[in-house]
C-alpha positions as CSV (number, residue, x, y, z in Angstrom):
1,M,0.2,-0.2,-0.2
2,T,2.9,2.3,0.7
3,M,3.9,2.2,-2.8
4,L,1.0,3.6,-4.1
5,W,2.2,7.2,-2.1
6,Q,4.1,10.3,-3.3
7,A,4.2,13.1,-1.0
8,L,4.6,16.5,-2.3
9,I,5.8,19.3,0.5
10,D,5.7,23.0,0.4
11,F,8.8,24.5,1.0
12,D,7.7,28.6,2.6
13,G,6.2,28.4,5.8
14,T,5.6,24.5,5.7
15,I,9.4,23.3,5.8
16,S,10.8,26.5,6.7
17,C,9.9,28.3,9.7
18,R,9.1,31.6,8.0
19,D,8.5,33.1,4.4
20,T,11.9,33.3,2.7
21,T,10.9,34.7,0.0
22,D,9.5,37.6,2.1
23,A,12.6,37.7,4.6
24,I,15.0,38.0,1.4
25,L,12.9,41.0,0.0
26,Q,12.5,42.4,3.2
27,R,16.1,42.2,3.4
28,F,17.5,43.1,0.1
29,A,14.6,44.7,-2.1
30,E,14.4,47.8,-3.4
31,P,11.5,49.7,-2.6
32,G,8.1,48.6,-4.5
33,W,8.2,45.5,-3.6
34,E,5.3,45.8,-1.0
35,E,3.0,47.5,-3.2
36,I,3.4,44.4,-5.7
37,E,2.7,41.6,-3.0
38,A,-0.8,44.3,-2.0
39,Q,-1.2,43.5,-5.6
40,W,-1.1,40.2,-5.7
41,E,-3.0,40.3,-2.0
42,A,-5.7,41.9,-3.8
43,G,-5.7,39.4,-6.7
44,A,-4.9,41.9,-9.3
45,I,-2.0,40.1,-10.3
46,G,-1.0,36.3,-10.1
47,S,1.7,35.1,-7.9
48,R,4.2,34.6,-11.0
49,E,4.0,37.9,-11.8
50,C,4.5,39.2,-8.6
51,M,7.4,37.6,-7.7
52,E,9.2,38.4,-11.3
53,R,8.8,42.0,-10.6
54,Q,9.8,41.6,-6.8
55,V,13.2,39.9,-7.9
56,A,13.8,42.5,-10.4
57,L,14.4,44.6,-7.5
58,L,16.5,42.7,-5.2
59,R,20.3,44.1,-5.2
60,V,22.3,41.8,-3.5
61,S,25.2,39.7,-4.5
62,P,25.1,36.1,-4.9
63,D,27.3,35.0,-1.8
64,V,26.0,37.4,0.7
65,L,22.1,36.1,-0.6
66,D,23.5,32.2,0.4
67,T,24.8,33.4,3.3
68,F,21.9,35.4,4.7
69,T,19.5,32.3,3.1
70,A,21.9,30.1,5.3
71,S,20.8,31.9,8.6
72,L,17.1,31.3,8.2
73,E,15.2,28.1,10.2
74,I,13.5,25.4,8.6
75,D,11.4,22.7,10.6
76,W,13.9,20.3,11.7
77,G,11.4,17.9,12.7
78,F,11.1,17.7,8.5
79,S,14.3,15.2,8.6
80,A,12.5,13.0,10.8
81,F,9.4,12.9,8.2
82,V,11.8,12.3,5.3
83,R,13.0,9.3,7.4
84,L,9.8,8.2,7.6
85,C,8.9,8.3,4.1
86,Q,11.9,6.5,3.0
87,R,11.8,3.7,5.5
88,H,8.1,2.8,3.9
89,G,9.4,3.9,0.0
90,V,7.0,7.1,-0.2
91,P,8.9,9.2,-2.7
92,V,9.0,13.2,-1.3
93,T,9.1,15.9,-3.6
94,V,9.5,19.4,-2.2
95,V,7.2,21.9,-4.7
96,S,7.2,25.0,-4.3
97,D,5.9,28.5,-5.7
98,G,9.1,30.0,-4.1
99,L,12.7,30.3,-5.1
100,D,14.8,27.2,-6.2
101,R,18.0,28.6,-5.0
102,T,17.0,29.4,-1.5
103,I,15.2,26.0,-1.0
104,H,18.7,24.2,-1.9
105,T,21.0,26.3,0.2
106,L,18.5,25.1,3.3
107,L,18.1,22.0,2.1
108,G,21.7,21.5,1.8
109,R,22.8,23.1,5.3
110,A,19.8,20.3,6.7
111,G,21.5,17.0,5.0
112,L,18.7,16.9,2.9
113,G,20.1,17.9,-0.5
114,H,18.9,14.8,-2.1
115,L,15.2,15.8,-2.3
116,P,14.0,16.7,-5.8
117,V,13.0,20.3,-5.6
118,V,10.6,21.8,-8.3
119,A,10.6,25.8,-7.7
120,N,11.1,29.2,-9.5
121,H,14.4,29.5,-10.8
122,L,16.5,32.5,-9.3
123,E,19.2,33.6,-11.4
124,P,21.9,35.9,-11.0
125,I,22.8,38.0,-13.7
126,G,25.5,40.2,-13.1
127,G,26.5,42.3,-10.2
128,D,24.2,42.2,-7.6
129,R,21.3,41.8,-10.3
130,W,18.8,38.8,-10.3
131,R,15.5,37.5,-12.4
132,M,13.0,34.8,-11.8
133,T,12.3,32.3,-14.7
134,S,9.3,29.6,-13.8
135,P,10.2,26.4,-15.6
136,H,7.2,24.6,-13.8
137,A,4.3,27.5,-14.7
138,A,1.4,26.1,-16.0
139,P,1.2,25.9,-19.9
140,G,-0.5,29.5,-21.5
141,G,-0.7,31.1,-18.2
142,A,-3.8,28.5,-17.5
143,C,-2.3,29.3,-14.0
144,G,-1.0,32.3,-12.2
145,S,1.3,30.3,-10.0
146,G,5.3,30.5,-11.2
147,T,4.5,26.5,-9.9
148,C,1.7,24.5,-10.9
149,K,1.3,21.8,-8.3
150,C,-1.8,20.4,-10.0
151,R,0.4,20.0,-13.3
152,I,3.7,18.5,-11.4
153,A,1.5,16.1,-9.0
154,S,0.0,14.6,-12.2
155,G,3.5,14.1,-13.7
156,L,4.6,12.1,-10.9
157,S,4.5,8.4,-11.0
158,R,2.4,7.2,-7.8
159,P,-1.6,7.3,-8.0
160,L,-1.9,8.7,-4.2
161,T,-0.8,11.7,-3.2
162,L,0.0,13.5,0.1
163,L,0.0,17.0,-0.1
164,V,1.6,19.0,3.3
165,G,1.0,22.7,3.0
166,D,0.4,25.6,4.5
167,G,-0.7,28.2,1.8
168,R,-2.4,29.8,-0.8
169,S,0.3,28.3,-3.6
170,D,-1.5,25.2,-2.4
171,F,-5.3,25.6,-2.8
172,C,-5.6,24.1,-5.9
173,L,-3.9,21.0,-5.3
174,A,-5.7,20.4,-1.9
175,G,-8.6,19.9,-4.1
176,E,-6.8,17.2,-6.0
177,A,-4.8,15.5,-3.5
178,D,-5.7,12.4,-1.7
179,L,-4.8,13.2,1.2
180,V,-4.0,16.8,3.1
181,F,-2.2,18.1,6.2
182,A,-2.7,21.2,6.4
183,K,-1.5,24.4,8.3
184,K,-2.1,27.9,8.9
185,S,-3.8,29.4,5.5
186,L,-4.6,26.2,4.2
187,I,-6.6,25.2,6.8
188,A,-9.2,28.0,6.5
189,H,-9.2,27.3,2.6
190,C,-9.9,23.7,3.4
191,R,-12.5,24.6,6.0
192,E,-14.0,26.9,3.3
193,A,-14.1,24.5,0.6
194,T,-15.0,21.3,2.7
195,I,-12.1,19.4,1.5
196,P,-11.4,16.9,4.0
197,H,-8.1,17.7,5.7
198,H,-5.6,17.0,8.7
199,P,-4.8,20.2,10.5
200,F,-1.1,20.1,11.7
201,A,1.7,22.6,13.8
202,D,4.7,21.5,12.8
203,F,6.7,17.9,11.5
204,A,6.3,16.4,14.8
205,Q,2.9,16.5,14.5
206,A,3.2,15.5,10.6
207,V,5.3,12.1,11.4
208,S,2.4,10.9,13.8
209,L,0.0,11.4,11.1
210,L,1.7,9.9,8.5
211,E,2.6,6.8,10.8
212,S,-0.8,6.6,11.7
213,V,-1.4,6.8,8.0
214,L,0.9,4.1,7.2
215,A,-0.5,1.8,9.7
216,G,-3.6,1.4,7.9
217,A,-5.5,3.4,10.7
218,A,-8.2,5.8,9.6
219,L,-7.8,9.6,10.4
220,P,-11.0,11.7,11.3
221,A,-10.5,14.3,8.4
222,E,-11.7,17.7,9.5
223,S,-13.8,19.3,6.9
224,L,-16.9,21.7,7.4
225,T,-20.1,20.5,5.6
226,L,-22.6,22.8,4.1
227,K,-24.9,21.9,7.2
228,D,-22.0,22.4,9.5
229,K,-21.4,26.1,8.2
230,I,-25.0,27.2,8.5
231,D,-25.4,25.6,11.8
232,G,-22.5,27.5,13.1
């Protein structure tokens, strides 16, 4: 049964303790990135356009960026989650609408550099300037995200998908995945959309949930039916 599963794990705010892209922008971007963020939050632009424009405002050399990135924290329980998946033959893929350079730096520091990463590509273009490309976007701009997580999930080999995520970039895949571990705003979305899900606060809890799943135990998924919302 375990050989049927694949795990797709979001990075920023899920594996990392804070949004690493926001941390980089706060430290190194020229003024204007927050206004671009506000346009994305209002739904005026997609995350791909938002991040392309924000990355163009970065002013930092590659070595300084990498040093700063290495100082950011991840949920160290993620290593135990990966080991559990490995023991049961469940492949883990980090699928993010964030930046690949940041993800590789932090996973490497944690001894998890072997994990496959699907994310936007952050590219130095000379001096302290950068650009972002999105090799995993949906064809034809069907999705406003830089990384279309539904497309990635459908292209992998296992028939059952576990999504572990925390935010807006996970909303679409949450409706398609066979099992959802949710935190932060993904919990609110799943409740609103009546998507069965299992709330978790950190990877120590996620490990416990996954152990139960792999042992064949039935987990009571949290979701609100229409009647629940009316009664509430």
